[in-house]
C-alpha positions in Angstrom: -22.7 -5.9 -1.0 -23.0 -3.7 2.0 -21.3 -0.3 2.1 -19.0 -1.6 4.9 -17.7 -4.4 2.6 -17.3 -1.9 -0.2 -15.0 0.2 2.0 -13.0 -2.8 3.1 -12.6 -3.9 -0.6 -11.6 -0.3 -1.5 -9.0 -0.2 1.3 -7.6 -3.6 0.1 -7.3 -2.3 -3.4 -5.7 1.0 -2.2 -3.2 -0.9 -0.1 -2.3 -3.2 -3.1 -1.8 -0.1 -5.3 0.4 1.5 -2.7 2.6 -1.5 -2.4 3.1 -1.5 -6.2 3.8 2.3 -6.1 6.3 2.0 -3.2 8.1 -1.0 -4.9 8.4 1.0 -8.2 9.5 4.2 -6.4 12.2 2.3 -4.5 13.5 0.5 -7.6 13.5 3.7 -9.7 15.2 5.6 -6.9 17.9 3.0 -6.4 18.6 3.2 -10.1 18.7 7.1 -10.0 21.1 7.0 -7.0 23.3 4.5 -8.9 23.8 6.8 -11.9 23.8 10.2 -10.1 27.3 11.7 -10.3 27.1 14.0 -7.4 24.8 15.2 -4.6 24.0 18.3 -6.7 22.8 16.1 -9.6 19.1 16.4 -10.5 19.0 12.6 -10.3 20.1 12.8 -6.7 17.3 15.3 -6.0 14.8 13.0 -7.6 16.1 10.1 -5.4 15.8 12.3 -2.3 12.2 13.2 -3.2 11.3 9.6 -3.7 12.9 8.6 -0.4 10.8 11.1 1.4 7.7 9.9 -0.5 8.2 6.3 0.4 9.1 7.1 4.0 5.7 8.9 4.3 3.7 6.2 2.5 4.9 3.1 4.3 3.1 3.8 7.6 -0.1 4.4 5.7 -0.2 0.9 4.1 -2.4 -1.1 6.4 -2.2 -4.4 4.5 1.6 -4.9 4.7 2.8 -8.1 6.2 6.0 -8.3 8.2 8.1 -9.6 5.3 6.9 -6.9 3.0 7.6 -4.2 5.6 11.1 -5.6 6.2 11.7 -5.7 2.4 10.7 -2.0 2.0 12.7 -0.9 5.1 15.7 -2.7 3.8 15.4 -1.1 0.3 14.8 2.3 2.0 18.0 1.9 4.0 19.9 0.9 0.9 18.6 4.0 -0.9 19.5 6.2 2.0 23.1 4.8 1.9 23.3 5.2 -1.8 22.2 8.8 -1.7 24.4 9.6 1.3 27.4 7.9 -0.4 27.6 10.4 -3.3 30.2 13.1 -3.1 29.5 16.7 -3.6 30.9 18.6 -6.6 33.0 20.7 -4.2 34.6 17.5 -2.7 35.3 16.1 -6.2 36.9 19.3 -7.3 39.1 19.3 -4.2 40.2 15.7 -4.9 40.9 16.6 -8.6 43.1 19.6 -7.6 44.9 17.6 -4.9 45.7 14.7 -7.2 47.0 17.0 -10.0 49.5 18.7 -7.8 
């Protein structure tokens, strides 16, 4: 096997591994965002970190087909909405005080 073919094969394997990594990160992050109580939660912070990681990795995966890319973009959007949908502790305290009056 020529060195050129070895590089092509290595790139294919790398892309396949990146697809697996991105899929796992998105699934894990969606779960984290689902159980995070507030934006100050460590789970929210982990979800934010994973969001940035996936956002940076997606353009680097050369072997993605259109359907895979749409799937990842859709999950990334879902994650962003889940993370943005969490309330801050300050807001929750404000609602608690207002409802007890």
